[in-house]
C-alpha angles and dihedrals in degrees: 000000000000115000129200133206119269126244117280123224120242091255088062088051090056091050093053091049092056098041100042130225124321138161121188131164117319132186113264094244101059136052132210119252141168114203137167117243112270115257114189102209100120131058109204113190096243116188137177116202128189125230105204106137090107137036094291125070110205135155128231125195136196090238092071096259129125121208125027105276098071096040117117090209102058126243101297120107104244092211103046103016087234118147110253117224127216096261099302113203117217091022114244092041126096095233109120125204101179139045094182144318130195143178120260126195127179134180149160111259113182103310095333127098104215135181133187121197139184089216132340094201090233112058094030084235115170112185099167118078134167124236122261118280131312095020092046099047121121119243131223128209134172138181091206100094122026091195094066124080093239090067093075110101093354116154104186136014090270119028125176122187121191131170123200139156138208091228100105111106097165145005095057131084125253100038104145138207115243102254092211101036101030097227136119122261114296111205125228088209094239124158114203124200107195123194119181121190132197137179139190097216115126093244093044105037096096100065149045121219117217120199121186135191112198118199125188100222092173129094094239129079113249108223131194093011119189128186129198145174113227115205132188110175112177091191111206147117116267090243090060098043095132093071100025096110098044101068108046125125129204138200150140129258115208104177140013140187115284098239091176096059118107117256129295092018088060088068094068110012119103136198128215107241101162096201130172108209138182127189143155110285096238108007090252089260090150095056134075115335111261093021097096119134102189095151133089140215131203147167126247124187109218101171134031130172096246114016097168092067098029126142115196127195130196113195129169129180141168117239120220139144088228104083092212091060094038094092140151129163118268131179121235089235096056102028113158127192105221092194092238101095090247135083101217119061112060104218117195133014094281094055092042089053090050091053091046093052108028094104089223122153105201120212116246114279095243086069097059098102091045093066103110120221092247097045109149095218111030134050108233124223106269092224115059095198094051089047090055088053095049091046091059092057134288141173093305131176133174142207121213108194143166146185166040116213136128125242117205123212107283092009119133122208127188131226127177130185136165126225100215134191129198133193127238105005083158113053097152113066089198097047095101093041091052089051091057095045090047094065093269095300100187096184092055091047092049092050087057093064123090115217096167097105094041093049092045091054089045092055092047088053091057089045091053092049091047118013113223114237096015118120094212096174095038095234096132098262116106097179135262122331127192127206125219108206107212096178137296129050124337136169125218117225098192142352122221126192107209118198114223092219093187099059094024092235123131113237121195115214118187107222129183140186094204140018140197132226105319106023127107120204126203134171116243102170139033127233095267092258114114117246106169093195140097144175108308137195117247112279114274115257126256104267137207127178114206110192129200132167107300097353144064125209112207114205124187144174118213104186092124092038095057100035105039115098123222106272088222107043095020088224126136096240105161111147109169153298134274127200117215134187129191140174094223140005100276118108089229089061094059121096129195106242103168140000142188129192142156120274104248142132139222116230115216111200123201113239113214090200099054100026092230136099114258131200109216108151141057118269118278130224121243089248093054094050095048091049089055104035113014115104092232092041122224097353097054104115095174094063106095122182091213088065084076107060122161091274088058111029127191116250114213121169107302093343137083122196142154134212135237126184112250105235117325097319088225094156111143112089125222089254086080098065120214092006091061118121097186133040090228114108134192114247095216107029094178097046116127122241103253123251118193139196119227122223119179089340092308123118116233133183120218110247090235090065103043099094095048095045105037135064121222087265091058098252124129110264093213092070098044119116140170142196132183125214110200136184092052125150112249092211101065131058122246129207109218129182140159118216130201121216139186134210095256127236112286094185092059097034096248117147123221111300123218135187113248118260088216095067116092101341126179113248116199148140122242088245129121112290125242091262095047091049090054096044095047093038089233118188124234115257134177134216149236092032117193093030108212126199092210097049095096096229094161094049090051093051098250093120138010095044102119122097093247089052097056112105093015118121118259094254089062099053099048116127141194113194129216115201136190093029125161118239095262127031144121121248120200127182118204133187120237087263091057097254114147107246100176141348122210124190109208109197113153128152112259092239091060111102087222095053089103095051138065135169135213114209091210091244114131124230086261091059094250127129113254119251129224117288149091116298136181127226126205126190115193115198120193108245093003143083116288110239123213132191143161130250129194122207119194110187 
């Protein structure tokens, strides 16, 4: 665990001012810092919020930090109370890919060079703080459920909005003394509005987009402003925390293969991704089984205030109290003496501003030992032995920054970036070992890394920010298109010269608005106007779980699922539903138990130009295909498209194509008896498909049709379905969900998109429902009874299954279950002598599937574990008879 220096007294500050700066050798587990005494006079509304809608679980705070370690509010989600992990990827695992990240901004104000940071990873300085509550409270929004208040103005499935400033100069913790100038923090007077967005869609689940609005709330002009994102990763599994920080490697990825280009152009075209990344050096394949960390995370800037005159810097360094280990690359032309004895950690505002603005692009860390003494550009590390150690991997961090621009008083400027993850950077468990045995050959090692998934996700992050081919502001410009010449004549409609602002090298891209015979055109850039949207699956249906003893009936209404157009293509692309069940909240725990989808088929057409089959159109129904291609037209029931697979394509005129079923084609519901292909049934088989009148863009239903069209809950009967899962254990919880999916977008190469089964599942036990308990007058009971320490409940999956329980000792996950409860009651547990051991208030809305159930963690009201013995339980029910029973605990 990283440790930071403690706060110094004012007497120490006086000593520093009189003796001048000095940085000697420090132990490797503490860091120097000069801080003002904490004065608790302000109460900022600090908040940590968890992004976990996608594959990555990562926290964001309203003090500009990302991850838990730099948060001023701890590691608990202020909206849900859930514990926030250190960037778990994939979520639900204990593999951490971030220690902490924060926003930096520097400027020239008058004659001062000032920098404000969310964290510098060294002094523990925190210069950004929210206002007091309620003005400083974070906000949550979501597009998932239109019936909820957070739906209004939502952009993604999980939005967090925070506002903070750098104007606090006292009364909050973390304000530091400038190491060079021996003064307290001087604010730039910047107000930051931070919006972060996350999605669960398959193409967008691996990143979080951050959008900032920076406002100069001071009276002075901010000149030569530079902004940056500081990242310290410490990649490791939680079981290997002790060495997690000491073997990271860092670098920059400039270009990547253009996966979206049509074949064969995709084999050689590349896209500029400009991505700073950090990972473990070898993926920890040779450590404990299950503790591998083969993946990688990075940062990509997608919007800046003035991209045409932008200067971008990528700097990495290794922080250490030993100056020989405190190292970062520096060029001979721009060498700067930090005054610390090392060339890595930039102490003080002036050094931080230098790193923000130096325009330097550091080489990848693995090349550190390869810089020769007489290199014309870079200063080598003076100690070859140390250089070899740093090349292998160390406690590395980076700063990706850009500028300059000026911000006038009252002016607001935008910036957007993506924090991106990618799978399987390390595929070869021996790649790093081979690097060491091959005389530290960095090129060979680097060639053994696989950036394909990371770069693909980085490209998607830019496309979500600014959709390619979409004229967002309706000014006639829909972005940049590229042409793939596949042979023959073509005509170029326009030539654009794009300036690669990160490397400063002009890149000529041939773009066209039309093409002749053998050209393929594809969008590669948006129109420069933010969209923050992408193709989405149909909305998930409204879900109810109705338990009974040994079974759970899942009921859902898909009005929105089946009638909502894709917000990107505006097509009604609903394809079907899938029913999932899991034993905990992890995606890997869910199993598909039933599905329903339309009967339709994809038509793959042979392209003479490329020599491959191409899917260009939506799926077609069986009736459509028979009407077009069957010998006896629409009535030819013997003609089957699946009789024409790829190995036996269907010739038609000048074309040749084959057919593939879209999804399972399980389209006959259980209402139709023996012919059914799925166990799902419609709840109202005779319900009419609703038709609505539109008045002022609002759908209305004629009063004469309301009873025939709507359920008691106000949902359309036509779209209501149910499915029952039987043979379930009544003693364990089940996570149940129904997803909706579409048929994808063949024209843009998107596969079928599906809502995530981990979003808003119903969690319940296969016990009698609230209504059934009341109707049958069932009595409350508890289980297991007796509770035996040697029964192996955890190993059998009866307790300790939830995410918050993993890693906790056995005595903190034990549970006694109360079943057949009413929605509101008071549970008390007494010893045999009549002493109150614990009191539980059960107050759950009757519609909640867990309204009939409660658990006791076997911890007493004095926070002690219960001992063996006989106990009494008493359940007091308002307006009803009190129920009493016995419990035996054998420890």
